[in-house]
Structure formats: structure tokens, C-alpha cells
N, C-alpha and C positions, 0 to 999 in steps of 0.2 A: 883834245885825245882826253887833256888833265881833269875838264872840267866834266867829260862822264864817267873817269873814275871817283872822281869826288861825290858825285849825285850818289853814285852806286854805294860809297861807302857810308854816306848819310841816310840812304835810306835803310842799311844794314846795321845801323845800330838800331832801331825799332824792334827789329827782329831779336839782335840779341839780349835785348834787355825784357823782352818776353818771354826768351828761355830761359834767363837767370830766374823769373819770377815763376814759372812751373816749378822749374827746380826746386825750387825756394818751398814750395805748395807740396812737399811729395805725402809720402802715405808710411804706416805703416801697419802690420799685423797684430792683430788679438785673437790668443785663443782662450779657450774656455776648458776645467778638468771636469771632470762628473760631478765635482763640489761647489765649482762655482758657477755664475753667472756671472757677467761683464755688462756696467751701464757706459754709454761712451755720451759721453757731454761735449759740445763745440767748443771753439776755443773763445778766448775773452771777447773777439769781434762778435762774437755771435749769443752775446748774454750767457754760458756754458749751458748751455737749453741741450737736455736729452735729442739724440741725433741717431741711435741707436741703445738696441737692447738685446745681446747677444745670452741664448743660452746655454746651460750646462751640457760640457760635452760638445758643442758645434764645431762644425766645419773654422779655419784659421777667415779671419774675416779682415778686408783694408778699408782703415779707417783714416783723419788724414791724421799727417804728424804732427799738428797744434792741438788737436783732440786731447780730451784725458777723459781716461779710462779708469772704473773703479770697480773694484769685485766684489760683488758682495753672496756670500756662502749661499748654498742650497741645501747642506746638510741640516739635519734635525739640533737643536740650540736645548739647551735649558739654565735658568738661573734660579741655586739654588741658595732658600734663608735657614739656617742650623745654628744651633748654640755652638757644635762643632768647627770650629776655623779649619780644620781638616780637609770638609766636603763645602764648605759653606762659599760660595762665589763673591771673589772679591769685591766691594762696598753692598754686597745686600744684609738684608737687614737679619738681627740673628734669630728673629721671630715678628709675626704679626698679631698684636695684641689686639684683639674684640671684646666682647659682650657677648656670653650664652643668655637664654634666657635667666631672668633675677637678676640682671645687669652682674652677671659671674664673671669677672674676667681671667681670658685665658690665653693661651699662647700659642698659635700654630707653626709649625716649622714644614717647610717643603719645598718642592721643586715646580716651576714655570714651565711646563715642555712645550716648544713652540718651533716655528719653522718661519723665513719668508714667503711672504706670498708672490709667486713668480711675476704675476703678471701686475702689481705694483711696487717691487722691490727698489729701483730704479727713481719711482717717483716720492718713494721712501727719504732715501738718498740726499735729494734735490732738496726736498721740504725740510728734514727732520735729523740727518746725518753729518751734512757738510759742516755744519757749523762744530761739531766737535771733531770734525777728523783733523790730521798733522796737515802739513805744508804738502805733503806728497798727495796728500787726501786719504792718506788711510784712516782705518778706525780702529787697527789691531782687532780684528772679529778672531785670531786664532791663537794670540796670544797666551804665555806661558810663563809663570815663573812670578819673579818680583816684579816684574815688568808690569803684568795682567791689570794690575787695580791704576793702574794712570793711563790707561787708554781712554780712548772719547771713545769705545762702545761699552766697558765698563761702567764709567760715568752715565751713559745716556741709558743705561738698565738702571741702574741704579734711581736715579731722576725720575723714571719713568714706568718703569716695571715695577720697580719696587713699592713708591708712590702709590700706584692702581691698586694693586692687590692688598695695600693697606686699608684702602676706601674699600674696595669690592669686600674686606673678612667683616668689615664695621658696617658693611650691610646686612649681609646674611649671616651672620652668629646670632642674630636675636632668634632664630627661627630653631634652633637646638638645645638641647639638656646639654648642659657639661660634663655628668656621668655618662651619657652616651658616646662621647668623643671622646674623652679622658680613656675609660674604659672600652672603646669601640664595638660596642652594644650591635645588634642587627636591629636595622631601621622599623622591623617588625615588633620588638621589645616595647614593653612599658617604662616607668620610669626608673625603675629598680634593676632594667635589665632581662627580665625574664618575660620568656615569649612564649603567650598562651598555648596551653597544652591542645595537641593534635596536629601543633601548626609549625610548619617548619621555618629554621630563622631565615631571616631575610638578608640584604645586601648591607654589608658594616655602615656604619654610619661613617665613615672616614671617610670611604669609596665615594658616600653620595656626598658627602660635603666638598671631594676635592671638585667632584662633577659640576654641585652647583658653583665652587667658586670661579670653576673654571669658564663657565659662561656669565656669572657678573663680570669679574674680569675682563673678558675677550666684548663685552658692549659698555666696558668703562674706559678700557684704553681704548676701542674704537671713536666713542667721543672727545677724549680727549684728545687726539691725534687726527682727528679731523677722516678716518678712511681705515679698511680692514687691510692695514699692513703687512699682518702678521696669521697663521692659518694654526692649527693644531698637526702635534707630527702622527696623529693618526688619519688625516689627509690623504688623499692620494687625489684625484682630479676636482674634487671640491674644497670652499675653504670653510672648514669647520672649526669650531670654538676651541681658545688654547684651553691646552690641561692641567693641572695642579693636581701632583701627588703630593698628597699629606703625610710626613714622615710622623710625626708624634703631636698630640696636643696634651697639653699640661696647663693646670689652674696656678694662680700668682698667691692663691690662697691656701699656705701650710697647715694650716690648720683643719680646712674644709676637707683635705684629702684624710687626714687623720681622723675625723669624726665619719669622715665615708668607710672607712676600714672596716668595723664591723659588718657593714651593709654587704662589702664584696664579701665578706669571710661565709658569711653567713648564705649567700647566695653560691659560693660554691660549695659548700655545704649540701644546699639544696639538689644543685645538681648530682651532687654521688648518690645522694639517698635515694633520687630518682632509679635512678640506676639500677641500684638495687631494688628499688621495685620494679623495676622492670624485669629483672631478672627472676622476684620472685614469682613473679606472675606470671613467668614462663615456667617454671615449677611447679604452678599451680594446676596449669594445663597439662604439662608430661604427669602428673602423680598418677598411677595405677592402683594405689592403696589407698584405702579410706586415711588411716594414721598418716598419712603421707598429705592427704588432701588438707586433711585437720591443720597440722602442724605450717605447712603454706598459706594455708588462710591467715593465721595467727601472724606470723610474719609479716603478710602483706596489709593487716591492718595495721600492726602498729608501724610498719614506714609511713602509712597513709597519714595515720597521724604526727607523726614526726616530719613530714612534709605541709601539714596543713601549720602546724606550732613556726615550720621555719619560714613561710611564706607571710604570714601575721608580723616574724619578728624582723623580715626585711623593711615592710611596708612602716614600722612604727618606727623602727632606726631611723626610714630615708626621711620622713616626717620631721624628727627631729634636727639632720643637718638643713632641711630647708624654710624649717623656722628660723631660723639664725641668719635670711635675707628675707623675710617676710613674706614666704612664701605659702601655700598651701601644700597639702599632701601631693597633689598633681601637679607641682614646677610654678604656679599661678600666684600669681598677685592678686589676693581676694579684689574686687570691686568697692565694698565697702570697709576693706581699711583694715578687717579684721582677719587676724593668721592666727594659727593655733599655736601654744604656748611649746615651751623649751622641750617640757614631758612630753611631749607628740602630743597630747589631748585635745 
């Protein structure tokens, strides 16, 4: 009788041990808000491989108790480079330095606007984010205040977004004239900022530059990281290029701005003259007496002459400024190396 009891006790031991193992392999619940997605990685025995990716606002999901869970933001993100420390992101540069046509150095301030690509966010963390995270796996995506600069996310953005945008700026700025960016001319204006008569002003050059830099930055970033882990904030179902919003563009040469001041002054005078000329033409069309017609015609002729003089002054002053950089009056470097002299002739 005792031997049967003993055998039953021995058989029960493995069952008790199995139950203990099962109890040790419990589960935990993972939930996501509207502003986050969750990446679930297996425990150390499984090499921390990705086992589940949970989208925002998903139903609670049971995962292994030893699995690690990392939350990635689903909302729009920004990375601001600015001289003003109150709006500049921690570790972001004060500006991006690049060279416009004629090798004129300019400083570009602005922000990169982006969001994580929801299809590849967890792969980004495994490949790039994990080594920048703290012991708990957190990168400090939503940190604010004094501790923000010390987060793994701030360091990663500076080392990747900051460096790559500097690269993109150097690649694209050579296609732009510095006055067009500093004074934000329409993209169909000439070297001096004047739009041909009869044509409506086109898109402002800073907006065009922002679009250009956004596309170049996206291509460079994807190549550097090995995947399109980020999308523009205007994206809906498609992962469109990241966006760059230009805040300000300045030149590093104060004397260049001083020399250019006369061009800008003449340009404003020209705009005022043309506005008066338009009014004069309206008066001419509405005149019903011969004397009024003659007076309006005389005024229109005077304004037209003044308009032509101002146009010539602007071109002349601009040539003088460009000559300091060895450029011709169109902003190009002559192939034969001969440039106009400082008199603008």
C-alpha cells in the first residue's frame, strides 16, 4: 500500500514542476493610446527579436511577461534649428551653413517636420534606437525641460537629422541666388527681385527652398539609415518626403548686406512708382475732358520715365555687389575669368 502511495507521489512531482514552469511563463497586457504604437520584442532567450507590433488605439493585447515593450510616438514631430534658444530644440544646430551661387555663405534656420513610418517604426528602434535608449528601453520621446537634452532621442536627432540636413543644404544651396533667399523673392523674379511686367508673382523662394531641402534630406536620410523610417507630416496613407520649413535665411557677410541695401531701396521705390503709374493710367482712362487727358498723360509719361530710371539703377547697383564676388550681372562666374569692375561697367 505504501509503495503505491510513494509511486503516485513521484509521478506528481513532474506535474507540479510543469505547473510551476507554466505559472512562471505568464503574460502581461499591452495597451496603446492614440499617440503611440507599441513594439514587442522577445526576451533575451529569443535574441530580443520583434514578435508583435501594436498600432495606436488598439485593443489590449497579451504578450509574454518577459517580453520587452517599447512605445514609439505616432504624432507629428519637429526638429528646430534656430539662433533663438527659446525655440531651438536641444542639441539642434543654431543654423545650417551652406553656399549659394557665387560661393556666398548663408545661414539657414528652420524646422524639419516628420513622423515615424508606422510600418517600419519597430525596425528603426531595433536597428538604430535601442543603442541610444536607457536601461528601461526608453528614449525620452516626450521629455521636456532641463532633462530633454540628455535623452537618447535628442542625441540621436542631433547626430542624424542635424548632420544630414547640413549635408542636404550644402547639396542644394548652390542652385539659389542669395538675395532671393535673404529677401524672399518670388521664384519667377530676376536677380534683383523684379517680376516681369504682366506676370503674377510666383511661389516665394523660401517655400521653394523648403520643399527642395525636404526632398534632398529625405533621400540622404534614407540612404544613411538604410530605410524610409520617417515620413512627412502631410502624409496620410502614403509615406511622403519629410518637410523643411524655412524660418530665416541670412548671409554671413554684413558688408554684402550693406551694399545690397541700395538695391532693395530702389526696388521699393520702383514698386511705389509702378503703383502710382497704375493709378495714373486709371485716371487717364476715366478722364472725360481734354485737359484732364493731357494732365494724366503727362503724369503717366513722367512716371514711366522714372520707372525706367529706377530699373536701370537697380541693375547697376546689383552688378556692383556681384562684382565683389567675381560674378557677372546675372550672378554667374564668367568662363573666361573676366568680370565687371567695381564701377559696375
